[in-house]
C-alpha positions as CSV (number, residue, x, y, z in Angstrom):
1,M,5.5,20.8,2.8
2,K,2.5,18.6,2.6
3,S,3.3,15.6,4.6
4,L,6.5,16.8,6.6
5,L,4.4,17.7,9.6
6,A,4.5,16.6,13.3
7,S,2.6,13.4,13.7
8,C,2.7,12.4,9.9
9,K,3.6,8.8,9.4
10,F,5.4,6.9,6.8
11,S,5.7,3.2,6.2
12,G,7.8,1.1,3.9
13,I,10.8,-1.1,3.6
14,Q,14.6,-0.9,4.3
15,R,16.6,-3.0,1.9
16,S,20.2,-4.1,2.4
17,E,22.3,-6.2,-0.1
18,K,20.5,-9.5,1.0
19,S,17.6,-8.8,3.2
20,S,14.6,-6.4,3.6
21,Y,12.8,-5.3,6.8
22,P,9.6,-3.4,7.4
23,V,10.1,0.2,8.5
24,T,8.1,3.1,9.8
25,F,9.0,6.6,10.5
26,E,6.9,9.0,12.7
27,I,7.7,12.7,12.5
28,K,7.5,14.3,16.0
29,H,8.8,17.7,15.3
30,V,9.5,20.0,12.4
31,D,11.1,23.5,12.4
32,T,11.4,25.1,9.1
33,E,13.2,28.1,10.2
34,Q,15.9,26.1,11.7
35,C,15.8,23.4,9.0
36,I,15.5,20.6,11.3
37,L,13.0,17.7,12.1
38,S,13.0,14.8,14.4
39,G,11.1,11.4,14.8
40,Y,11.1,7.7,15.5
41,L,12.3,5.2,12.9
42,T,11.1,1.8,13.8
43,I,12.5,-1.3,12.0
44,T,11.1,-4.8,12.6
45,G,13.1,-8.1,12.5
46,L,16.6,-6.6,12.0
47,T,18.1,-8.3,15.3
48,K,17.4,-11.2,17.5
49,D,17.6,-9.2,20.7
50,Y,15.4,-6.4,19.5
51,H,12.7,-7.9,17.3
52,V,11.1,-4.3,17.0
53,L,13.8,-1.6,17.1
54,T,13.1,2.1,17.6
55,T,15.5,4.9,17.2
56,F,15.3,8.7,17.7
57,V,16.2,10.4,14.5
58,E,17.4,13.9,14.1
59,G,17.3,15.5,10.5
60,E,18.9,18.3,8.7
61,I,16.8,19.8,5.9
62,I,19.2,20.9,3.1
63,G,18.5,24.7,2.7
64,H,19.5,28.0,4.1
65,K,21.1,26.5,7.1
66,Y,22.5,23.0,5.9
67,S,24.3,22.5,2.6
68,F,24.5,19.3,0.6
69,L,28.0,19.0,1.8
70,T,28.0,16.9,4.9
71,R,31.4,17.8,6.4
72,K,31.0,15.3,9.3
73,W,30.4,11.6,10.1
74,H,33.3,10.7,7.9
75,A,31.5,11.7,4.7
76,D,33.7,13.6,2.1
77,E,32.5,15.5,-1.1
78,A,33.1,12.2,-3.0
79,K,30.6,10.3,-0.8
80,D,28.2,13.1,-0.9
81,T,28.2,13.2,-4.6
82,A,28.0,9.5,-4.9
83,H,24.8,9.4,-2.6
84,W,23.0,12.5,-3.7
85,S,23.4,11.5,-7.3
86,K,21.2,8.5,-6.7
87,F,18.2,10.8,-6.4
88,P,16.8,11.8,-9.7
89,G,15.7,15.2,-8.3
90,F,19.3,16.0,-7.6
91,A,20.5,16.1,-11.1
92,Q,19.7,19.8,-11.7
93,Y,22.0,20.6,-8.6
94,S,24.9,18.3,-9.5
95,H,26.9,21.2,-11.1
96,C,26.5,23.7,-8.4
97,F,25.8,21.7,-5.1
98,N,29.3,22.1,-3.7
99,D,29.5,26.0,-4.3
100,E,29.8,27.8,-1.0
101,N,27.1,30.4,-2.1
102,F,24.4,27.9,-3.3
103,Y,21.6,26.7,-1.2
104,H,18.5,24.7,-2.1
105,N,15.1,26.4,-1.7
106,Y,13.1,23.5,-0.7
107,L,9.9,25.5,-0.6
108,D,9.9,26.1,-4.3
109,S,11.0,22.5,-5.2
110,D,9.2,19.2,-5.4
111,F,12.2,17.7,-3.6
112,I,13.3,18.2,-0.1
113,F,16.7,16.8,0.6
114,M,17.6,15.8,4.2
115,R,20.3,13.9,6.3
116,W,18.8,11.8,9.1
117,K,21.0,10.6,12.0
118,E,19.8,8.1,14.4
119,S,20.8,9.3,17.8
120,F,19.7,6.7,20.3
121,L,17.5,3.7,21.1
122,V,13.9,4.3,22.4
123,P,13.0,3.9,25.1
124,D,16.4,3.0,26.5
125,H,18.8,5.7,25.5
126,K,21.7,4.2,27.4
127,V,22.1,1.3,25.0
128,K,25.2,2.2,22.9
129,S,25.5,-0.8,20.7
130,I,23.2,-3.5,19.4
131,D,24.5,-6.8,17.9
132,G,23.4,-6.9,14.3
133,A,22.6,-3.1,14.1
134,S,24.3,0.3,14.0
135,Y,23.2,3.8,14.2
136,D,26.7,5.2,13.8
137,G,26.1,6.2,10.1
138,F,23.3,8.4,8.7
139,Y,20.8,8.5,5.8
140,Y,20.9,10.6,2.8
141,I,17.1,11.3,2.2
142,C,14.9,12.8,-0.5
143,Y,11.3,13.6,0.2
144,Q,9.2,14.1,-3.0
145,K,6.2,16.3,-2.3
146,S,4.2,15.4,-5.4
147,T,4.4,11.6,-4.5
148,N,4.5,11.9,-0.7
149,K,7.5,9.3,-0.9
150,I,10.8,9.2,1.0
151,T,13.8,7.6,-0.4
152,G,17.1,7.2,1.5
153,Y,20.5,5.6,1.3
154,Y,22.6,4.8,4.4
155,Y,26.1,5.8,4.7
156,L,28.5,4.2,7.4
157,S,32.2,4.9,6.8
158,T,33.1,1.4,8.1
159,T,30.9,-0.7,6.0
160,P,32.1,-1.2,2.4
161,N,28.7,-2.5,1.2
162,E,26.9,0.4,2.6
163,M,25.6,1.6,-0.8
164,F,23.4,-1.4,-0.9
165,Q,21.3,-0.2,2.0
166,S,18.2,1.9,1.0
167,L,15.0,3.0,2.5
168,E,11.7,3.4,0.7
169,L,8.8,4.9,2.7
170,R,5.2,6.3,1.5
171,C,3.0,8.5,3.6
172,V,0.4,6.7,5.7
173,P,-2.9,8.5,5.3
174,Q,-4.3,9.9,8.5
175,R,-7.7,8.4,9.1
176,S,-8.7,10.6,12.2
177,F,-8.9,14.1,13.4
178,P,-6.9,15.8,16.2
179,A,-9.2,15.7,19.4
180,F,-10.2,19.1,20.7
181,E,-11.9,19.8,24.0
182,F,-14.2,22.8,24.4
183,R,-14.7,24.5,27.7
């Protein structure tokens, strides 16, 4: 999984219908056995109160544990179909993604599909709402291994224009090596 490793960073842009904002995502934890990852999503300039806004993200990797069907967060099969179909890599699964016996083997694919859910504001996890921002929805995500690119589409059931909000991130090359101490 090339760049889906703890400490990998991605940088890019979040676009909405009328605006765009710089975004970074730093992976903190990946567990391929449990099909999960977590990290920090940082967006700059979205709100007046928080010029730099960082949220903790929990991700579900579509595979043996999580299917393409969301079944929560007010997303039904029609919403799943509409969002997943935006990813070119999904076309080969469009006829079988909703079959209960189907699972995506992401280890043998160029595409890793995920759902990212923002859980809370960092560092103040007690903040429940922010004027001009929401983390009530979630992102449909596709990571393409061959290009090291993450693409995503936000879904929030109460926002009619949510299909216009997208995320485009590229891997930031690491220019340093981990530090080791010998004793």
